[in-house]
Backbone and ligand atoms as CSV (ligand in chain L), in Angstrom:
chain,resi,resn,atom,element,x,y,z
A,1,MET,N,N,51.426,78.459,64.142
A,1,MET,CA,C,49.974,78.488,64.402
A,1,MET,C,C,49.148,78.881,63.017
A,2,ASN,N,N,48.450,77.804,62.659
A,2,ASN,CA,C,47.915,77.986,61.346
A,2,ASN,C,C,46.608,78.689,61.379
A,3,LYS,N,N,46.008,79.446,60.287
A,3,LYS,CA,C,44.826,80.000,60.357
A,3,LYS,C,C,43.682,79.045,60.291
A,4,ILE,N,N,42.601,79.199,61.208
A,4,ILE,CA,C,41.616,78.321,61.533
A,4,ILE,C,C,40.231,78.878,61.203
A,5,THR,N,N,39.462,78.077,60.557
A,5,THR,CA,C,38.160,78.524,60.113
A,5,THR,C,C,37.169,77.806,61.192
A,6,ARG,N,N,36.520,78.423,61.866
A,6,ARG,CA,C,35.762,77.814,62.887
A,6,ARG,C,C,34.282,77.133,62.184
A,7,PRO,N,N,34.175,75.988,62.366
A,7,PRO,CA,C,32.690,75.464,61.895
A,7,PRO,C,C,31.554,75.896,62.749
A,8,ALA,N,N,30.484,75.742,62.349
A,8,ALA,CA,C,29.317,76.104,63.241
A,8,ALA,C,C,29.311,75.172,64.517
A,9,GLU,N,N,28.745,75.845,65.448
A,9,GLU,CA,C,28.821,75.309,66.748
A,9,GLU,C,C,27.808,74.333,66.766
A,10,PRO,N,N,28.288,73.003,67.402
A,10,PRO,CA,C,27.302,71.882,67.507
A,10,PRO,C,C,26.041,72.089,68.136
A,11,ASP,N,N,24.951,71.594,67.561
A,11,ASP,CA,C,23.732,71.847,68.016
A,11,ASP,C,C,23.387,71.688,69.544
A,12,PHE,N,N,23.857,70.691,70.037
A,12,PHE,CA,C,23.635,70.331,71.401
A,12,PHE,C,C,24.287,71.509,72.200
A,13,LEU,N,N,25.471,72.164,71.700
A,13,LEU,CA,C,25.967,73.073,72.586
A,13,LEU,C,C,25.290,74.566,72.478
A,14,VAL,N,N,24.713,74.737,71.224
A,14,VAL,CA,C,23.862,75.957,71.088
A,14,VAL,C,C,22.755,75.768,72.205
A,15,GLU,N,N,22.204,74.754,72.260
A,15,GLU,CA,C,21.105,74.528,73.313
A,15,GLU,C,C,21.561,74.999,74.682
A,16,LYS,N,N,22.755,74.074,74.929
A,16,LYS,CA,C,23.127,74.056,76.495
A,16,LYS,C,C,24.228,75.135,76.936
A,17,ALA,N,N,25.050,75.772,76.135
A,17,ALA,CA,C,26.196,76.331,76.544
A,17,ALA,C,C,25.856,77.587,77.592
A,18,SER,N,N,24.619,78.239,77.291
A,18,SER,CA,C,24.485,79.154,78.314
A,18,SER,C,C,24.085,78.767,79.682
A,19,LYS,N,N,23.318,77.839,79.684
A,19,LYS,CA,C,23.208,77.301,80.929
A,19,LYS,C,C,24.425,76.747,81.672
A,20,LEU,N,N,25.217,75.818,80.866
A,20,LEU,CA,C,26.423,75.289,81.357
A,20,LEU,C,C,27.299,76.504,82.016
A,21,ASN,N,N,27.449,77.562,81.181
A,21,ASN,CA,C,28.431,78.686,81.589
A,21,ASN,C,C,28.011,79.274,82.842
A,22,LYS,N,N,26.612,79.341,82.923
A,22,LYS,CA,C,25.963,80.069,84.014
A,22,LYS,C,C,26.197,79.232,85.234
A,23,ASP,N,N,26.005,77.823,85.108
A,23,ASP,CA,C,26.145,76.976,86.276
A,23,ASP,C,C,27.624,77.016,86.770
A,24,PHE,N,N,28.608,76.841,85.800
A,24,PHE,CA,C,30.020,76.893,86.268
A,24,PHE,C,C,30.377,78.233,86.930
A,25,ALA,N,N,29.994,79.392,86.361
A,25,ALA,CA,C,30.144,80.708,86.918
A,25,ALA,C,C,29.616,80.926,88.295
A,26,ASN,N,N,28.603,80.467,88.488
A,26,ASN,CA,C,27.774,80.489,89.715
A,26,ASN,C,C,28.466,79.755,90.740
A,27,ASN,N,N,28.898,78.369,90.377
A,27,ASN,CA,C,29.661,77.575,91.324
A,27,ASN,C,C,30.944,78.226,91.844
A,28,ARG,N,N,31.745,79.069,90.646
A,28,ARG,CA,C,32.826,79.684,91.114
A,28,ARG,C,C,32.632,80.781,91.967
A,29,VAL,N,N,31.656,81.329,91.835
A,29,VAL,CA,C,31.169,82.553,92.721
A,29,VAL,C,C,31.066,82.051,94.257
A,30,LYS,N,N,30.417,80.925,94.216
A,30,LYS,CA,C,29.999,80.342,95.628
A,30,LYS,C,C,31.240,79.731,96.238
A,31,LYS,N,N,32.207,79.132,95.355
A,31,LYS,CA,C,33.509,78.633,95.770
A,31,LYS,C,C,34.502,78.759,94.753
A,32,PRO,N,N,35.403,79.874,95.071
A,32,PRO,CA,C,36.361,80.160,94.073
A,32,PRO,C,C,37.146,79.127,93.675
A,33,ASN,N,N,37.568,78.098,94.349
A,33,ASN,CA,C,38.365,77.054,93.852
A,33,ASN,C,C,37.558,75.978,93.482
A,34,PHE,N,N,36.335,76.103,93.067
A,34,PHE,CA,C,35.341,74.936,92.465
A,34,PHE,C,C,36.060,74.433,91.216
A,35,ALA,N,N,36.528,73.181,91.341
A,35,ALA,CA,C,37.124,72.591,90.165
A,35,ALA,C,C,36.271,72.334,88.936
A,36,PHE,N,N,36.858,72.644,87.867
A,36,PHE,CA,C,36.030,72.413,86.533
A,36,PHE,C,C,36.121,70.909,86.151
A,37,GLN,N,N,34.907,70.541,85.831
A,37,GLN,CA,C,34.770,69.153,85.314
A,37,GLN,C,C,33.790,69.176,84.104
A,38,TRP,N,N,34.183,68.688,83.069
A,38,TRP,CA,C,33.103,68.767,81.813
A,38,TRP,C,C,31.722,68.135,82.213
A,39,ALA,N,N,30.736,69.054,81.865
A,39,ALA,CA,C,29.354,68.451,82.263
A,39,ALA,C,C,29.150,67.357,81.281
A,40,THR,N,N,27.990,66.782,81.384
A,40,THR,CA,C,27.480,65.572,80.560
A,40,THR,C,C,26.269,66.064,79.679
A,41,HIS,N,N,26.103,65.398,78.493
A,41,HIS,CA,C,25.021,65.618,77.854
A,41,HIS,C,C,24.378,64.318,77.210
A,42,LYS,N,N,23.259,63.860,77.624
A,42,LYS,CA,C,22.581,62.557,77.429
A,42,LYS,C,C,23.641,61.502,77.701
A,43,GLY,N,N,24.319,61.589,78.789
A,43,GLY,CA,C,25.082,60.454,79.468
A,43,GLY,C,C,26.527,60.473,78.708
A,44,LYS,N,N,26.925,61.588,77.900
A,44,LYS,CA,C,28.270,61.637,77.458
A,44,LYS,C,C,28.792,62.846,77.906
A,45,LYS,N,N,30.256,62.828,78.270
A,45,LYS,CA,C,30.865,64.214,78.535
A,45,LYS,C,C,31.045,65.076,77.420
A,46,VAL,N,N,30.668,66.445,77.829
A,46,VAL,CA,C,30.753,67.390,76.630
A,46,VAL,C,C,32.075,67.403,75.911
A,47,ASN,N,N,33.127,67.291,76.598
A,47,ASN,CA,C,34.460,67.202,75.742
A,47,ASN,C,C,34.488,66.227,74.682
A,48,ILE,N,N,34.028,65.127,75.086
A,48,ILE,CA,C,34.021,63.837,74.153
A,48,ILE,C,C,33.054,64.182,72.814
A,49,LEU,N,N,32.122,64.791,73.167
A,49,LEU,CA,C,31.239,65.068,72.036
A,49,LEU,C,C,31.736,66.251,71.348
A,50,LEU,N,N,32.489,67.157,71.833
A,50,LEU,CA,C,33.071,68.236,71.044
A,50,LEU,C,C,34.296,67.978,70.189
A,51,LEU,N,N,34.955,66.634,70.795
A,51,LEU,CA,C,36.268,66.589,69.860
A,51,LEU,C,C,36.097,66.266,68.469
A,52,PRO,N,N,35.163,65.605,67.909
A,52,PRO,CA,C,35.148,65.492,66.483
A,52,PRO,C,C,35.172,66.691,65.650
A,53,THR,N,N,34.118,67.594,66.231
A,53,THR,CA,C,34.192,68.880,65.532
A,53,THR,C,C,35.474,69.817,65.585
A,54,LEU,N,N,36.096,69.732,66.796
A,54,LEU,CA,C,37.224,70.385,67.122
A,54,LEU,C,C,38.413,69.856,66.214
A,55,ARG,N,N,38.344,68.523,66.082
A,55,ARG,CA,C,39.365,67.961,65.196
A,55,ARG,C,C,39.332,68.451,63.861
A,56,TYR,N,N,37.889,68.230,63.370
A,56,TYR,CA,C,37.741,68.712,61.987
A,56,TYR,C,C,38.220,70.192,61.712
A,57,MET,N,N,38.090,70.880,62.742
A,57,MET,CA,C,38.397,72.575,62.636
A,57,MET,C,C,39.965,72.502,62.319
A,58,THR,N,N,40.668,71.795,62.850
A,58,THR,CA,C,42.285,71.885,62.661
A,58,THR,C,C,42.669,70.786,61.937
A,59,GLN,N,N,41.942,69.925,61.238
A,59,GLN,CA,C,42.520,68.673,60.673
A,59,GLN,C,C,43.389,67.827,61.629
A,60,GLY,N,N,42.856,67.936,62.877
A,60,GLY,CA,C,43.554,67.055,63.872
A,60,GLY,C,C,44.769,67.722,64.498
A,61,HIS,N,N,45.290,68.792,64.068
A,61,HIS,CA,C,46.346,69.362,64.580
A,61,HIS,C,C,46.144,70.351,65.836
A,62,CYS,N,N,47.100,70.345,66.598
A,62,CYS,CA,C,47.016,71.382,67.749
A,62,CYS,C,C,46.927,72.610,67.187
A,63,ALA,N,N,45.657,73.528,67.769
A,63,ALA,CA,C,45.615,74.873,67.156
A,63,ALA,C,C,46.741,75.894,67.318
A,64,PHE,N,N,47.571,75.576,68.333
A,64,PHE,CA,C,48.545,76.645,68.681
A,64,PHE,C,C,49.960,76.483,68.029
A,65,CYS,N,N,50.422,75.088,68.219
A,65,CYS,CA,C,51.911,74.694,67.588
A,65,CYS,C,C,51.593,74.032,66.361
A,66,ASP,N,N,50.511,73.615,66.139
A,66,ASP,CA,C,50.261,72.747,64.913
A,66,ASP,C,C,50.895,71.362,65.014
A,67,GLY,N,N,51.233,70.987,66.210
A,67,GLY,CA,C,51.680,69.483,66.349
A,67,GLY,C,C,50.731,68.594,65.818
A,68,TYR,N,N,51.244,67.433,65.175
A,68,TYR,CA,C,50.432,66.325,64.620
A,68,TYR,C,C,51.505,65.388,64.116
A,69,PRO,N,N,51.317,63.952,64.432
A,69,PRO,CA,C,50.073,63.373,65.241
A,69,PRO,C,C,50.398,63.551,66.730
A,70,PHE,N,N,49.364,63.329,67.535
A,70,PHE,CA,C,49.719,63.311,68.993
A,70,PHE,C,C,50.271,62.152,69.518
A,71,ASP,N,N,51.445,61.663,69.016
A,71,ASP,CA,C,52.151,60.529,69.483
A,71,ASP,C,C,53.184,60.847,70.585
A,72,MET,N,N,53.818,62.130,70.677
A,72,MET,CA,C,54.554,62.458,71.797
A,72,MET,C,C,53.744,63.347,72.771
A,73,SER,N,N,52.502,63.506,72.615
A,73,SER,CA,C,51.695,64.406,73.515
A,73,SER,C,C,50.368,63.980,73.574
A,74,THR,N,N,49.547,64.552,74.361
A,74,THR,CA,C,48.102,64.214,74.513
A,74,THR,C,C,47.211,65.105,73.861
A,75,GLU,N,N,46.161,64.729,73.457
A,75,GLU,CA,C,45.032,65.533,72.890
A,75,GLU,C,C,44.281,66.181,73.923
A,76,THR,N,N,43.905,67.420,73.926
A,76,THR,CA,C,43.121,68.058,74.873
A,76,THR,C,C,42.406,69.270,74.303
A,77,ILE,N,N,41.482,69.597,75.175
A,77,ILE,CA,C,40.698,70.984,74.677
A,77,ILE,C,C,41.146,72.171,75.463
A,78,GLU,N,N,41.639,73.106,74.795
A,78,GLU,CA,C,42.220,74.331,75.474
A,78,GLU,C,C,41.043,75.401,75.423
A,79,HIS,N,N,40.964,75.973,76.797
A,79,HIS,CA,C,40.104,77.350,77.001
A,79,HIS,C,C,41.038,78.428,76.559
A,80,PHE,N,N,40.825,79.079,75.528
A,80,PHE,CA,C,41.620,80.284,75.117
A,80,PHE,C,C,41.592,81.252,76.063
A,81,ARG,N,N,40.424,81.763,76.543
A,81,ARG,CA,C,40.412,82.584,77.856
A,81,ARG,C,C,40.038,81.456,78.999
A,82,PRO,N,N,41.096,81.628,79.927
A,82,PRO,CA,C,41.145,80.550,80.972
A,82,PRO,C,C,39.777,80.519,81.868
A,83,LYS,N,N,39.528,79.205,82.178
A,83,LYS,CA,C,38.198,79.186,82.984
A,83,LYS,C,C,38.237,79.837,84.397
A,84,SER,N,N,39.577,80.138,84.882
A,84,SER,CA,C,39.502,80.613,86.184
A,84,SER,C,C,39.114,82.160,86.170
A,85,ALA,N,N,39.507,82.926,85.131
A,85,ALA,CA,C,39.204,84.283,84.985
A,85,ALA,C,C,37.888,84.458,84.251
A,86,TYR,N,N,37.445,83.561,83.240
A,86,TYR,CA,C,36.487,83.566,82.387
A,86,TYR,C,C,35.525,82.449,82.558
A,87,PRO,N,N,35.112,82.235,83.873
A,87,PRO,CA,C,34.111,80.975,84.001
A,87,PRO,C,C,32.898,81.054,83.239
A,88,HIS,N,N,32.562,81.999,82.826
A,88,HIS,CA,C,31.261,82.339,81.996
A,88,HIS,C,C,31.414,82.015,80.259
A,89,LEU,N,N,32.737,81.577,80.132
A,89,LEU,CA,C,33.103,81.255,78.812
A,89,LEU,C,C,33.657,79.732,78.666
A,90,ALA,N,N,33.448,78.957,79.787
A,90,ALA,CA,C,33.961,77.605,79.808
A,90,ALA,C,C,33.269,76.818,78.837
A,91,TYR,N,N,32.304,76.940,78.434
A,91,TYR,CA,C,31.586,76.146,77.279
A,91,TYR,C,C,31.031,77.176,76.160
A,92,HIS,N,N,31.629,78.213,75.952
A,92,HIS,CA,C,31.672,79.194,74.853
A,92,HIS,C,C,32.349,78.717,73.718
A,93,TRP,N,N,31.592,78.252,72.529
A,93,TRP,CA,C,32.156,77.611,71.379
A,93,TRP,C,C,33.349,78.216,70.857
A,94,ASP,N,N,33.410,79.636,70.728
A,94,ASP,CA,C,34.547,80.263,70.272
A,94,ASP,C,C,35.777,80.355,71.155
A,95,ASN,N,N,35.612,79.819,72.404
A,95,ASN,CA,C,36.819,79.940,73.313
A,95,ASN,C,C,37.483,78.552,73.296
A,96,LEU,N,N,37.064,77.606,72.525
A,96,LEU,CA,C,37.443,76.169,72.678
A,96,LEU,C,C,38.202,75.891,71.619
A,97,PHE,N,N,39.527,75.185,71.633
A,97,PHE,CA,C,40.263,74.775,70.669
A,97,PHE,C,C,40.849,73.480,71.056
A,98,LEU,N,N,41.099,72.680,69.947
A,98,LEU,CA,C,41.901,71.417,70.169
A,98,LEU,C,C,43.360,71.797,70.224
A,99,ALA,N,N,44.070,71.120,71.308
A,99,ALA,CA,C,45.458,71.560,71.446
A,99,ALA,C,C,46.113,70.268,72.081
A,100,CYS,N,N,47.516,70.364,72.044
A,100,CYS,CA,C,48.353,69.420,72.501
A,100,CYS,C,C,48.502,69.820,74.042
A,101,ASN,N,N,48.953,68.901,74.946
A,101,ASN,CA,C,49.014,69.043,76.305
A,101,ASN,C,C,50.227,69.785,76.466
A,102,ILE,N,N,51.129,69.802,75.731
A,102,ILE,CA,C,52.302,70.575,75.764
A,102,ILE,C,C,52.093,72.133,75.786
A,103,CYS,N,N,51.363,72.619,74.623
A,103,CYS,CA,C,50.873,73.920,74.661
A,103,CYS,C,C,50.076,74.240,75.959
A,104,GLN,N,N,49.100,73.444,76.101
A,104,GLN,CA,C,48.192,73.695,77.392
A,104,GLN,C,C,48.961,73.913,78.507
A,105,ASP,N,N,49.796,72.938,78.964
A,105,ASP,CA,C,50.721,72.986,80.216
A,105,ASP,C,C,51.535,74.122,80.129
A,106,ALA,N,N,52.009,74.717,78.954
A,106,ALA,CA,C,52.797,75.889,79.068
A,106,ALA,C,C,51.847,77.195,79.417
A,107,LYS,N,N,50.661,77.239,78.908
A,107,LYS,CA,C,49.844,78.403,79.228
A,107,LYS,C,C,49.091,78.340,80.416
A,108,LEU,N,N,48.568,77.236,80.848
A,108,LEU,CA,C,47.830,77.171,81.921
A,108,LEU,C,C,46.797,78.104,81.901
A,109,GLU,N,N,46.617,78.877,83.220
A,109,GLU,CA,C,45.629,79.713,83.453
A,109,GLU,C,C,45.885,81.161,82.972
A,110,LYS,N,N,47.087,81.238,82.290
A,110,LYS,CA,C,47.687,82.546,81.769
A,110,LYS,C,C,46.912,83.181,80.716
A,111,PHE,N,N,46.629,84.462,80.556
A,111,PHE,CA,C,46.069,85.058,79.321
A,111,PHE,C,C,46.562,86.426,79.232
A,112,ASN,N,N,46.690,86.946,77.885
A,112,ASN,CA,C,47.021,88.326,77.693
A,112,ASN,C,C,46.201,88.831,76.565
A,113,PRO,N,N,45.496,89.889,76.646
A,113,PRO,CA,C,44.546,90.300,75.584
A,113,PRO,C,C,45.198,90.408,74.165
A,114,PHE,N,N,46.564,90.490,74.117
A,114,PHE,CA,C,47.219,90.454,72.728
A,114,PHE,C,C,47.508,89.182,72.161
A,115,LEU,N,N,47.244,88.202,72.974
A,115,LEU,CA,C,47.516,86.857,72.489
A,115,LEU,C,C,46.776,86.508,71.216
A,116,ILE,N,N,47.323,85.963,70.310
A,116,ILE,CA,C,46.709,85.656,68.807
A,116,ILE,C,C,45.734,84.594,69.079
A,117,LYS,N,N,44.579,84.871,68.372
A,117,LYS,CA,C,43.529,83.726,68.398
A,117,LYS,C,C,43.502,83.299,66.891
A,118,PRO,N,N,43.720,81.873,66.784
A,118,PRO,CA,C,44.028,81.633,65.465
A,118,PRO,C,C,42.720,81.535,64.435
A,119,ASP,N,N,41.726,81.850,65.083
A,119,ASP,CA,C,40.442,81.827,64.197
A,119,ASP,C,C,39.948,83.379,64.106
A,120,GLU,N,N,41.007,84.304,64.493
A,120,GLU,CA,C,40.659,85.655,64.198
A,120,GLU,C,C,40.260,85.968,62.642
A,121,PRO,N,N,39.285,86.618,62.333
A,121,PRO,CA,C,39.018,86.683,60.893
A,121,PRO,C,C,40.032,87.056,59.879
A,122,ASN,N,N,40.877,87.927,60.439
A,122,ASN,CA,C,41.909,88.411,59.377
A,122,ASN,C,C,43.383,87.945,59.600
A,123,TYR,N,N,43.369,86.919,60.508
A,123,TYR,CA,C,44.692,86.193,61.026
A,123,TYR,C,C,45.422,85.617,59.780
A,124,LYS,N,N,46.685,85.876,59.575
A,124,LYS,CA,C,47.645,85.212,58.420
A,124,LYS,C,C,48.788,85.046,59.255
A,125,PHE,N,N,49.372,83.816,59.064
A,125,PHE,CA,C,50.397,83.355,59.747
A,125,PHE,C,C,51.695,84.448,59.495
A,126,GLU,N,N,51.718,84.829,58.098
A,126,GLU,CA,C,52.975,85.650,57.780
A,126,GLU,C,C,52.785,86.903,58.241
A,127,ASP,N,N,51.672,87.493,58.615
A,127,ASP,CA,C,51.526,88.738,59.158
A,127,ASP,C,C,52.224,88.912,60.536
A,128,TYR,N,N,52.422,87.760,61.168
A,128,TYR,CA,C,52.915,87.855,62.493
A,128,TYR,C,C,54.302,87.046,62.708
A,129,PHE,N,N,54.527,85.946,62.008
A,129,PHE,CA,C,55.474,85.089,62.271
A,129,PHE,C,C,56.422,84.723,61.035
A,130,GLN,N,N,57.591,84.535,61.419
A,130,GLN,CA,C,58.598,83.914,60.520
A,130,GLN,C,C,59.313,82.600,60.982
A,131,CYS,N,N,59.728,81.880,60.071
A,131,CYS,CA,C,60.423,80.468,60.431
A,131,CYS,C,C,61.942,80.718,60.361
A,132,ASN,N,N,62.510,80.315,61.449
A,132,ASN,CA,C,63.980,80.197,61.283
A,132,ASN,C,C,64.368,78.664,60.892
A,133,PHE,N,N,64.495,78.477,59.578
A,133,PHE,CA,C,64.714,77.042,59.101
A,133,PHE,C,C,66.060,76.418,59.541
A,134,LYS,N,N,67.069,77.322,60.157
A,134,LYS,CA,C,68.078,76.553,60.756
A,134,LYS,C,C,68.112,75.985,62.330
A,135,THR,N,N,67.197,76.902,63.052
A,135,THR,CA,C,67.251,76.632,64.310
A,135,THR,C,C,65.748,75.872,64.646
A,136,GLY,N,N,64.554,75.930,63.704
A,136,GLY,CA,C,63.410,75.476,64.079
A,136,GLY,C,C,62.617,76.393,64.844
A,137,LYS,N,N,63.104,77.616,65.284
A,137,LYS,CA,C,62.181,78.437,65.937
A,137,LYS,C,C,61.300,79.200,65.153
A,138,LEU,N,N,60.220,79.674,65.838
A,138,LEU,CA,C,59.308,80.701,65.333
A,138,LEU,C,C,59.635,82.118,65.841
A,139,GLU,N,N,59.796,82.986,64.883
A,139,GLU,CA,C,60.137,84.291,65.292
A,139,GLU,C,C,59.122,85.392,64.853
A,140,PRO,N,N,58.907,86.496,65.458
A,140,PRO,CA,C,58.130,87.504,65.079
A,140,PRO,C,C,58.585,88.151,63.578
A,141,ASN,N,N,57.774,88.303,62.765
A,141,ASN,CA,C,58.161,88.780,61.352
A,141,ASN,C,C,58.624,90.186,61.539
A,142,CYS,N,N,59.915,90.280,61.165
A,142,CYS,CA,C,60.541,91.523,61.495
A,142,CYS,C,C,60.038,92.531,60.472
A,143,ALA,N,N,59.138,92.338,59.360
A,143,ALA,CA,C,58.695,93.184,58.521
A,143,ALA,C,C,57.277,93.521,59.019
A,144,GLY,N,N,56.760,92.708,59.937
A,144,GLY,CA,C,55.456,93.109,60.396
A,144,GLY,C,C,55.393,94.333,61.246
A,145,SER,N,N,54.195,94.681,61.546
A,145,SER,CA,C,53.913,96.061,62.384
A,145,SER,C,C,54.403,95.922,63.695
A,146,TRP,N,N,54.853,96.905,64.350
A,146,TRP,CA,C,55.226,96.737,65.805
A,146,TRP,C,C,54.112,96.025,66.608
A,147,GLY,N,N,53.005,96.434,66.462
A,147,GLY,CA,C,51.786,95.603,67.190
A,147,GLY,C,C,51.799,94.384,66.974
A,148,ASN,N,N,51.865,93.714,65.614
A,148,ASN,CA,C,51.875,92.413,65.112
A,148,ASN,C,C,53.113,91.565,65.880
A,149,GLN,N,N,54.200,92.327,65.800
A,149,GLN,CA,C,55.438,91.747,66.376
A,149,GLN,C,C,55.278,91.476,68.015
A,150,LEU,N,N,54.751,92.360,68.612
A,150,LEU,CA,C,54.284,92.300,69.960
A,150,LEU,C,C,53.423,91.091,70.292
A,151,ARG,N,N,52.398,90.926,69.442
A,151,ARG,CA,C,51.459,89.815,69.572
A,151,ARG,C,C,52.120,88.610,69.461
A,152,ALA,N,N,53.072,88.506,68.401
A,152,ALA,CA,C,53.635,87.265,68.122
A,152,ALA,C,C,54.613,86.947,69.154
A,153,VAL,N,N,55.231,87.775,70.030
A,153,VAL,CA,C,56.119,87.642,71.009
A,153,VAL,C,C,55.429,87.027,72.196
A,154,ILE,N,N,54.171,87.576,72.536
A,154,ILE,CA,C,53.435,87.217,73.657
A,154,ILE,C,C,52.825,85.945,73.310
A,155,THR,N,N,52.637,85.567,72.122
A,155,THR,CA,C,52.075,84.211,71.660
A,155,THR,C,C,52.918,83.179,71.991
A,156,ILE,N,N,54.137,83.417,71.286
A,156,ILE,CA,C,55.224,82.312,71.444
A,156,ILE,C,C,55.572,82.223,72.849
A,157,ARG,N,N,55.549,83.182,73.750
A,157,ARG,CA,C,55.869,83.038,75.087
A,157,ARG,C,C,54.718,82.258,75.830
A,158,LEU,N,N,53.723,82.581,75.771
A,158,LEU,CA,C,52.416,82.017,76.630
A,158,LEU,C,C,52.188,80.588,76.166
A,159,TYR,N,N,52.529,80.113,74.949
A,159,TYR,CA,C,52.336,78.639,74.485
A,159,TYR,C,C,53.831,77.942,74.421
A,160,ASP,N,N,54.806,78.691,74.809
A,160,ASP,CA,C,56.065,78.279,74.661
A,160,ASP,C,C,56.229,77.492,73.525
A,161,LEU,N,N,56.138,78.175,72.426
A,161,LEU,CA,C,56.143,77.654,71.032
A,161,LEU,C,C,57.662,77.261,70.678
A,162,ASN,N,N,58.499,77.892,71.418
A,162,ASN,CA,C,60.069,77.687,70.889
A,162,ASN,C,C,60.755,76.871,71.939
A,163,LYS,N,N,59.882,76.021,72.583
A,163,LYS,CA,C,60.553,74.916,73.554
A,163,LYS,C,C,61.442,73.968,72.578
A,164,GLN,N,N,62.553,73.548,73.083
A,164,GLN,CA,C,63.664,73.093,72.436
A,164,GLN,C,C,63.027,71.768,71.551
A,165,ALA,N,N,62.040,70.902,72.394
A,165,ALA,CA,C,61.567,69.717,71.822
A,165,ALA,C,C,60.716,70.087,70.564
A,166,LYS,N,N,60.078,71.260,70.626
A,166,LYS,CA,C,59.115,71.606,69.470
A,166,LYS,C,C,60.182,72.115,68.227
A,167,CYS,N,N,61.100,72.956,68.433
A,167,CYS,CA,C,61.925,73.212,67.409
A,167,CYS,C,C,62.514,72.097,66.801
A,168,GLN,N,N,63.044,71.123,67.478
A,168,GLN,CA,C,63.563,69.825,66.794
A,168,GLN,C,C,62.550,69.129,65.944
A,169,ALA,N,N,61.300,69.261,66.682
A,169,ALA,CA,C,60.210,68.442,65.886
A,169,ALA,C,C,59.891,69.012,64.664
A,170,ARG,N,N,60.047,70.292,64.627
A,170,ARG,CA,C,59.871,71.189,63.277
A,170,ARG,C,C,60.832,70.661,62.264
A,171,LEU,N,N,61.937,70.732,62.565
A,171,LEU,CA,C,63.161,70.427,61.770
A,171,LEU,C,C,62.878,68.881,61.270
A,172,ASN,N,N,62.703,67.994,62.168
A,172,ASN,CA,C,62.323,66.734,61.869
A,172,ASN,C,C,61.264,66.414,60.802
A,173,MET,N,N,60.168,67.369,61.375
A,173,MET,CA,C,58.858,67.214,60.262
A,173,MET,C,C,59.144,67.749,58.898
A,174,ALA,N,N,60.078,68.776,58.796
A,174,ALA,CA,C,60.483,69.303,57.554
A,174,ALA,C,C,61.188,68.296,56.609
A,175,ASP,N,N,62.046,67.519,57.354
A,175,ASP,CA,C,62.821,66.549,56.595
A,175,ASP,C,C,61.807,65.208,56.239
A,176,ALA,N,N,60.872,65.028,57.053
A,176,ALA,CA,C,60.031,63.895,56.792
A,176,ALA,C,C,59.140,64.460,55.593
A,177,TRP,N,N,58.649,65.587,55.564
A,177,TRP,CA,C,57.930,66.270,54.479
A,177,TRP,C,C,58.709,65.947,53.107
A,178,GLU,N,N,59.839,66.255,53.138
A,178,GLU,CA,C,60.707,66.081,51.859
A,178,GLU,C,C,60.681,64.670,51.395
A,179,ALA,N,N,60.777,63.752,52.424
A,179,ALA,CA,C,60.941,62.391,51.976
A,179,ALA,C,C,59.497,62.034,51.796
A,180,GLY,N,N,58.607,62.457,52.538
A,180,GLY,CA,C,57.103,61.892,52.252
A,180,GLY,C,C,56.311,62.260,51.037
A,181,LYS,N,N,56.812,63.676,50.564
A,181,LYS,CA,C,56.116,64.097,49.427
A,181,LYS,C,C,56.261,63.109,48.192
A,182,ALA,N,N,57.286,62.448,48.195
A,182,ALA,CA,C,57.649,61.661,46.932
A,182,ALA,C,C,56.708,60.440,47.037
A,183,LYS,N,N,56.217,60.131,48.126
A,183,LYS,CA,C,55.284,59.029,48.352
A,183,LYS,C,C,53.939,59.422,48.249
A,184,GLY,N,N,53.569,60.776,47.856
A,184,GLY,CA,C,52.097,61.190,47.716
A,184,GLY,C,C,51.430,61.438,49.015
A,185,ARG,N,N,52.118,61.686,50.005
A,185,ARG,CA,C,51.230,62.139,51.231
A,185,ARG,C,C,51.051,63.402,51.191
A,186,VAL,N,N,49.946,64.007,51.854
A,186,VAL,CA,C,49.445,65.388,51.922
A,186,VAL,C,C,49.912,66.025,53.081
A,187,LEU,N,N,49.953,67.434,52.814
A,187,LEU,CA,C,50.385,68.227,53.735
A,187,LEU,C,C,49.739,68.098,55.290
A,188,ASP,N,N,48.562,67.760,55.232
A,188,ASP,CA,C,47.912,67.405,56.609
A,188,ASP,C,C,48.315,66.269,57.289
A,189,ASP,N,N,48.928,65.507,56.649
A,189,ASP,CA,C,49.536,64.314,57.403
A,189,ASP,C,C,50.704,64.830,58.264
A,190,PHE,N,N,51.129,65.913,58.078
A,190,PHE,CA,C,52.374,66.463,58.867
A,190,PHE,C,C,52.082,67.391,59.731
A,191,GLY,N,N,52.889,67.742,60.984
A,191,GLY,CA,C,52.711,68.784,61.933
A,191,GLY,C,C,53.590,69.865,61.491
A,192,TYR,N,N,53.240,70.995,62.017
A,192,TYR,CA,C,54.007,72.181,61.765
A,192,TYR,C,C,53.863,72.557,60.268
A,193,ARG,N,N,52.594,72.646,59.714
A,193,ARG,CA,C,52.429,72.812,58.386
A,193,ARG,C,C,53.014,74.203,58.016
A,194,TYR,N,N,53.051,75.199,58.684
A,194,TYR,CA,C,53.529,76.376,58.338
A,194,TYR,C,C,55.124,76.624,58.282
A,195,PHE,N,N,55.711,75.517,58.789
A,195,PHE,CA,C,57.248,75.454,58.759
A,195,PHE,C,C,57.579,74.432,57.575
A,196,ILE,N,N,56.730,73.879,56.884
A,196,ILE,CA,C,57.353,72.923,55.875
A,196,ILE,C,C,56.714,73.383,54.478
A,197,VAL,N,N,56.099,74.354,54.345
A,197,VAL,CA,C,55.555,74.750,53.059
A,197,VAL,C,C,56.226,76.186,52.563
L,1,ZN,ZN,ZN,50.547,72.359,70.741
C-alpha cells in the first residue's frame, strides 16, 4: 500500500456530492436493501467521470495492493467506508479509491476503524509494513509500534493482501523490475512498487 496524495476534488463532484449522498442515504432509509448504482452527470455515469482523476492519484495502480497493470483483474472504484454502513459517503471524494476487483471482493462491505487509509497525511509504508522477499508476503513491521502493527494486520486481513496469487505476483514483478530496469522503464510501469524498491 503506497502513500497516496489526493488531488483536488473534481469540480462536478464538489457541486453534486452533497445532493447525491443525501439522495442515496434517503433511499437506503426508505428501503434498506436499495441497491447502489452510480448516478449520472450530464449523461455520463459518475464513476466513469471520476476514473481519470482516481487513476492519476495512484498512477493507475490499485490503491490497496498496488497491483498494476489490471491484466489479471478488473479496475473498479472502492468505497473505503462501505456504502451499506455509510450511505452518506457514497459520493464523498475522500472515500473513493481506484482498486482492483480482487481487493474489493476481499473487503466487500467490511470495515474496521483501524484500517489504514493510504491517503492519511502521515502514512508511510515502512511505519506499518515490511516485505518478506522470500515469500512475497506483506508483514506488519515488527519494529513499529503495537498500534501500527495492529493496523497493518487488520489492513492485510480485510483486503486479503497476502492472497497466494498476490504474493506470487509480487515476486514475479520484482524479477521483472530487475530485468526491466536495464531497458530504461520507470517504477510506475510496475505493480507492487513497495516490494521492488
Ligand atoms: Zn488490489
